[in-house]
Residue frames relative to the residue before (quaternion, step in Angstrom):
aa qw qx qy qz dx dy dz
M 1.0000 0.0000 0.0000 0.0000 0.00 0.00 0.00
R 0.6559 0.5193 -0.3082 0.4529 3.57 0.98 -0.89
D 0.6382 0.5383 -0.3246 0.4445 3.60 0.98 -0.80
S 0.6659 0.4959 -0.3161 0.4591 3.58 0.93 -0.78
K 0.6266 0.5156 -0.3418 0.4740 3.61 1.07 -0.67
A 0.6422 0.5131 -0.3182 0.4724 3.60 0.99 -0.83
F 0.6418 0.5235 -0.3229 0.4581 3.58 1.03 -0.81
V 0.6639 0.4962 -0.3048 0.4691 3.58 0.90 -0.92
L 0.6514 0.5061 -0.3156 0.4689 3.59 0.91 -0.87
G 0.6482 0.5159 -0.3088 0.4674 3.60 0.98 -0.82
A 0.6458 0.5135 -0.3144 0.4695 3.57 1.02 -0.80
I 0.6478 0.5067 -0.3198 0.4704 3.60 1.00 -0.82
M 0.6602 0.4998 -0.3061 0.4698 3.58 0.92 -0.88
G 0.6385 0.5241 -0.3231 0.4618 3.58 0.97 -0.80
A 0.6589 0.4966 -0.3063 0.4747 3.57 0.97 -0.85
A 0.6361 0.5287 -0.3293 0.4555 3.60 1.01 -0.81
V 0.6633 0.4845 -0.3045 0.4824 3.58 0.93 -0.86
W 0.6443 0.5223 -0.3254 0.4541 3.58 0.98 -0.80
L 0.7096 0.4618 -0.2546 0.4673 3.58 0.95 -0.89
W 0.8319 0.2023 -0.0571 0.5136 3.56 0.81 -1.05
G 0.2599 0.8173 -0.4827 0.1777 3.56 1.24 0.36
R 0.6801 0.4782 -0.2945 0.4712 3.59 0.86 -0.92
D 0.6397 0.5211 -0.3249 0.4622 3.57 0.97 -0.81
I 0.6480 0.5071 -0.3122 0.4748 3.57 0.98 -0.85
E 0.6543 0.5175 -0.3090 0.4567 3.57 0.92 -0.91
E 0.6667 0.4900 -0.2997 0.4750 3.60 0.91 -0.87
Y 0.6311 0.5367 -0.3269 0.4548 3.58 1.00 -0.82
V 0.6788 0.4792 -0.2881 0.4760 3.57 0.86 -0.98
E 0.6475 0.5166 -0.3232 0.4575 3.60 0.94 -0.83
D 0.6582 0.5090 -0.3038 0.4642 3.58 0.97 -0.86
K 0.7012 0.4753 -0.2717 0.4566 3.59 0.93 -0.88
T 0.7378 0.4021 -0.2343 0.4891 3.62 1.10 -0.53
R 0.3878 0.7501 -0.4689 0.2587 3.60 1.26 -0.06
G 0.6716 0.5049 -0.3013 0.4508 3.62 0.85 -0.93
V 0.6527 0.5094 -0.3094 0.4676 3.57 0.98 -0.87
R 0.6708 0.4946 -0.3035 0.4618 3.56 0.92 -0.87
T 0.6294 0.5292 -0.3309 0.4630 3.58 1.05 -0.76
K 0.6644 0.4919 -0.3026 0.4743 3.58 0.92 -0.89
A 0.6328 0.5231 -0.3341 0.4630 3.59 1.00 -0.76
A 0.6549 0.5037 -0.3125 0.4687 3.59 0.95 -0.84
E 0.6393 0.5101 -0.3263 0.4739 3.59 1.02 -0.79
G 0.6413 0.5292 -0.3171 0.4563 3.59 1.02 -0.81
V 0.6459 0.5050 -0.3169 0.4768 3.57 0.97 -0.82
G 0.6414 0.5219 -0.3212 0.4617 3.59 1.01 -0.79
A 0.6534 0.5068 -0.3142 0.4664 3.58 0.99 -0.81
V 0.6380 0.5140 -0.3245 0.4728 3.59 1.01 -0.78
E 0.6341 0.5295 -0.3267 0.4592 3.58 0.98 -0.83
E 0.6677 0.5025 -0.3026 0.4584 3.58 0.91 -0.92
K 0.6748 0.4895 -0.2948 0.4670 3.59 0.88 -0.94
A 0.6418 0.5190 -0.3258 0.4611 3.60 0.95 -0.83
G 0.6318 0.5326 -0.3310 0.4556 3.59 1.00 -0.78
K 0.6605 0.5012 -0.3096 0.4655 3.57 0.96 -0.86
V 0.6525 0.5109 -0.3159 0.4620 3.58 0.93 -0.88
L 0.6790 0.4848 -0.2976 0.4640 3.59 0.90 -0.88
D 0.6121 0.5323 -0.3509 0.4679 3.60 1.07 -0.65
R 0.6538 0.4958 -0.3167 0.4758 3.59 0.95 -0.84
G 0.6360 0.5281 -0.3251 0.4593 3.57 1.01 -0.79
R 0.6365 0.5232 -0.3248 0.4643 3.57 1.01 -0.83
D 0.6607 0.5027 -0.3074 0.4650 3.59 0.94 -0.89
T 0.6415 0.5191 -0.3183 0.4666 3.58 0.99 -0.82
L 0.6649 0.4951 -0.3054 0.4685 3.58 0.93 -0.87
R 0.6228 0.5342 -0.3429 0.4573 3.58 1.03 -0.73
R 0.6651 0.4851 -0.3067 0.4777 3.60 0.94 -0.87
A 0.6375 0.5186 -0.3320 0.4631 3.60 0.99 -0.77
D 0.6396 0.5182 -0.3255 0.4653 3.58 1.00 -0.81
E 0.6419 0.5095 -0.3252 0.4718 3.60 0.97 -0.83
F 0.6402 0.5214 -0.3201 0.4646 3.58 0.98 -0.84
L 0.6683 0.4948 -0.3027 0.4656 3.59 0.92 -0.89
Q 0.6429 0.5104 -0.3336 0.4636 3.60 0.98 -0.75
D 0.6423 0.5107 -0.3225 0.4718 3.60 0.98 -0.83
T 0.6545 0.5091 -0.3075 0.4668 3.57 0.98 -0.88
K 0.6345 0.5306 -0.3267 0.4573 3.58 0.97 -0.85
E 0.6596 0.4990 -0.3087 0.4698 3.58 0.93 -0.89
H 0.6528 0.5165 -0.3150 0.4559 3.59 0.95 -0.87
V 0.6589 0.4951 -0.3075 0.4756 3.60 0.91 -0.89
S 0.6525 0.5141 -0.3210 0.4549 3.60 0.93 -0.86
E 0.6518 0.5072 -0.3144 0.4681 3.59 0.95 -0.86
T 0.6583 0.5083 -0.3068 0.4627 3.58 0.94 -0.86
L 0.6772 0.4799 -0.2962 0.4726 3.59 0.92 -0.86
R 0.6193 0.5255 -0.3444 0.4709 3.60 1.03 -0.70
A 0.6532 0.5044 -0.3140 0.4694 3.57 0.95 -0.88
G 0.6554 0.5061 -0.3119 0.4659 3.57 0.98 -0.80
R 0.6469 0.5093 -0.3226 0.4669 3.57 0.93 -0.84
T 0.6455 0.5076 -0.3172 0.4743 3.59 0.97 -0.85
R 0.6537 0.5270 -0.3060 0.4487 3.57 0.93 -0.91
F 0.7255 0.4267 -0.2509 0.4782 3.59 0.88 -0.90
A 0.6073 0.5681 -0.3558 0.4264 3.61 1.16 -0.45
R 0.6666 0.4651 -0.3067 0.4952 3.61 1.12 -0.58
P 0.4908 -0.6441 0.4856 0.3292 3.55 -1.02 0.70
Q 0.4591 -0.6794 0.5104 0.2590 3.54 -1.05 0.83
Q 0.1583 -0.7576 0.6243 0.1059 3.53 -1.03 0.76
F 0.1375 -0.7941 0.5900 0.0489 3.52 -0.78 1.08
A 0.3156 -0.7606 0.5375 0.1816 3.53 -0.91 0.83
């Protein structure tokens, strides 16, 4: 008995969707338009903010790389000077 009631209810629902499917779709689209617009605006704002953050990160990394290169050159120069200094015999007066 329960199966036949479920079948009849399913048939009625199927007929309703077949008859008024477009109307239902338009109604739902109309009612959710504002939500979808706000969601799209939110995604756009996140994209813009993420771009700014990544640009700042890129600039920071570039400055860090320049600092590391300067430090590397300074260390190399100091070590070369030390090696040259120790390679020559010391003269004591």
